[in-house]
C-alpha positions as CSV (number, residue, x, y, z in Angstrom):
1,M,-27.8,-28.7,23.9
2,K,-25.5,-28.7,26.9
3,T,-24.6,-25.0,26.3
4,I,-28.2,-24.0,26.2
5,E,-29.0,-25.9,29.5
6,K,-26.0,-24.2,31.1
7,A,-27.2,-20.8,30.0
8,K,-30.7,-21.5,31.4
9,L,-29.2,-22.8,34.7
10,S,-26.9,-19.7,34.9
11,T,-29.9,-17.4,34.3
12,N,-32.0,-19.1,37.0
13,V,-29.2,-19.0,39.5
14,S,-28.6,-15.3,39.0
15,A,-32.3,-14.6,39.1
16,N,-32.5,-16.4,42.5
17,T,-29.6,-14.6,44.0
18,E,-30.5,-11.1,42.7
19,K,-30.3,-8.7,45.5
20,Q,-33.5,-7.6,47.2
21,S,-34.4,-3.9,47.6
22,I,-34.4,-2.7,51.1
23,Y,-37.5,-0.7,50.3
24,D,-39.5,-4.0,49.9
25,I,-38.8,-5.1,53.5
26,E,-41.8,-5.0,55.8
27,I,-41.2,-3.6,59.3
28,N,-43.4,-2.0,62.0
29,D,-42.7,1.0,64.1
30,L,-42.3,0.7,67.9
31,H,-46.1,0.7,68.3
32,G,-46.8,-1.9,65.7
33,N,-47.8,0.4,62.8
34,P,-46.4,-0.4,59.4
35,M,-43.2,1.6,58.6
36,L,-42.6,2.0,54.9
37,L,-38.9,2.1,54.2
38,S,-39.8,3.4,50.7
39,D,-40.9,6.6,52.4
40,F,-37.2,7.3,53.0
41,K,-36.1,7.1,49.3
42,G,-33.9,10.0,48.5
43,K,-32.3,10.0,51.9
44,K,-29.6,7.9,53.5
45,I,-30.7,5.6,56.3
46,L,-28.6,4.7,59.3
47,F,-30.0,1.6,61.0
48,V,-28.9,1.0,64.6
49,N,-29.8,-1.8,67.0
50,V,-30.4,-0.1,70.3
51,A,-30.8,-1.0,73.9
52,S,-31.6,1.1,77.0
53,K,-29.4,-0.7,79.5
54,C,-26.1,-1.0,77.5
55,G,-22.8,0.7,78.0
56,F,-23.3,2.2,74.6
57,T,-26.7,3.6,75.4
58,K,-25.2,7.2,75.7
59,Q,-24.9,7.0,71.9
60,Y,-28.6,7.8,71.7
61,K,-27.5,11.4,72.3
62,E,-25.1,11.4,69.3
63,L,-27.6,9.5,67.2
64,Q,-30.1,12.3,67.9
65,E,-27.4,14.9,67.1
66,L,-26.6,13.2,63.8
67,S,-30.3,13.0,63.0
68,D,-30.8,16.7,63.7
69,S,-27.6,17.8,61.9
70,Y,-28.3,15.9,58.7
71,K,-32.1,15.8,58.8
72,D,-32.4,16.9,55.1
73,Q,-30.3,13.9,53.9
74,L,-30.3,11.3,56.6
75,V,-32.9,9.3,58.6
76,V,-31.7,7.5,61.7
77,I,-33.8,4.4,62.6
78,G,-33.3,2.7,65.9
79,S,-34.3,-1.0,66.3
80,P,-34.7,-2.0,69.9
81,C,-33.1,-5.5,70.5
82,N,-33.0,-7.6,73.6
83,Q,-30.5,-10.2,72.3
84,F,-27.3,-8.9,73.9
85,G,-27.2,-9.3,77.6
86,R,-31.0,-8.8,77.8
87,Q,-30.3,-5.0,77.8
88,E,-33.6,-4.0,76.3
89,P,-36.2,-5.6,78.5
90,G,-38.8,-2.8,78.2
91,D,-42.1,-2.8,76.2
92,A,-42.8,-0.3,73.5
93,S,-44.1,2.5,75.9
94,Q,-41.2,2.0,78.3
95,I,-38.7,2.2,75.5
96,Q,-40.3,5.3,74.0
97,E,-40.4,7.0,77.3
98,F,-36.8,6.2,78.2
99,C,-35.6,7.5,74.8
100,Q,-37.5,10.7,75.0
101,I,-36.9,11.6,78.6
102,N,-33.2,10.7,78.7
103,F,-32.1,11.6,75.2
104,G,-34.8,13.6,73.5
105,V,-35.0,11.0,70.8
106,T,-37.3,12.0,67.9
107,F,-35.9,9.7,65.2
108,P,-38.0,6.7,64.3
109,L,-37.9,3.5,66.3
110,T,-38.9,0.1,65.0
111,E,-40.6,-2.7,66.8
112,K,-38.4,-4.7,69.1
113,L,-36.7,-7.3,66.9
114,D,-34.1,-10.0,66.6
115,V,-31.0,-8.9,64.7
116,K,-29.4,-12.4,64.6
117,G,-30.3,-16.0,65.0
118,K,-33.2,-18.2,63.8
119,N,-35.8,-15.4,64.3
120,Q,-33.6,-12.7,62.6
121,H,-35.9,-10.0,61.2
122,P,-35.8,-9.7,57.4
123,L,-34.3,-6.2,57.7
124,Y,-31.3,-7.6,59.5
125,K,-31.1,-10.5,57.1
126,W,-30.8,-8.0,54.3
127,L,-28.3,-5.8,56.2
128,T,-26.0,-8.8,57.1
129,S,-26.3,-10.9,53.9
130,K,-24.1,-10.1,50.9
131,E,-26.5,-12.1,48.7
132,L,-29.3,-9.7,49.6
133,N,-27.5,-6.4,50.0
134,G,-25.1,-6.9,47.2
135,K,-22.0,-5.6,49.1
136,K,-21.0,-7.2,52.4
137,R,-21.6,-10.0,54.8
138,S,-21.6,-9.2,58.5
139,S,-22.9,-10.4,61.8
140,V,-24.3,-8.1,64.5
141,K,-21.8,-8.3,67.4
142,W,-23.5,-6.1,70.0
143,N,-25.9,-3.3,70.6
144,F,-25.5,0.0,68.7
145,Q,-23.9,-1.6,65.6
146,K,-24.7,0.7,62.7
147,Y,-25.6,0.1,59.0
148,L,-25.6,2.9,56.5
149,I,-27.7,2.8,53.3
150,D,-27.4,5.4,50.6
151,E,-30.3,7.5,49.2
152,N,-31.0,4.9,46.5
153,G,-31.3,2.0,48.9
154,Q,-27.8,0.7,48.3
155,F,-25.7,-0.7,51.1
156,V,-22.8,1.5,52.0
157,N,-21.1,0.0,55.1
158,Y,-21.5,-1.1,58.6
159,Y,-19.8,0.1,61.8
160,Y,-19.3,-1.7,65.1
161,S,-20.6,-0.3,68.4
162,L,-17.3,1.4,69.2
163,T,-17.8,3.7,66.2
164,K,-19.6,6.8,67.5
165,P,-22.5,8.1,65.5
166,M,-20.8,11.5,64.8
167,S,-17.6,9.7,63.7
168,S,-16.0,10.9,60.4
169,K,-16.3,7.3,59.3
170,I,-20.0,7.8,59.0
171,R,-20.2,11.6,58.4
172,K,-17.9,11.4,55.3
173,H,-20.8,9.7,53.5
174,L,-23.3,12.5,54.4
């Protein structure tokens, strides 16, 4: 009897910790419209928490270059975040205008969200939790930290802000 109970307990524990699909996470675009991550199945996704008043803001240019260079196999998605030094104070229209005028950004931007803390968005819970993504635990240290997902929705790796978007560390996966 104890063996059967242990087997049931083991089954329940593994069912509860089974990794979640990134494609099931709900998120909105910068203007509040639903963005379906499942629309990007078959392409790699590079998620980046972005800010317009950061020392790394110039990475927008390389993110756009990466997006343009690998558009058939990669989608870059920027997520504005105001949690690090309050470096993204703008509203949706200000953020959009800043990105387009200064860097010609055409890749998708999500709603402004929290990437850490008690109000952490479910996307970043998935990206930073080994229990959910099945690969690695991390914490977002600063703006322009990058998370790469493969074309099947599997976690590949994360890269700190110092890793430039066109780095071979990222491009070797493309």
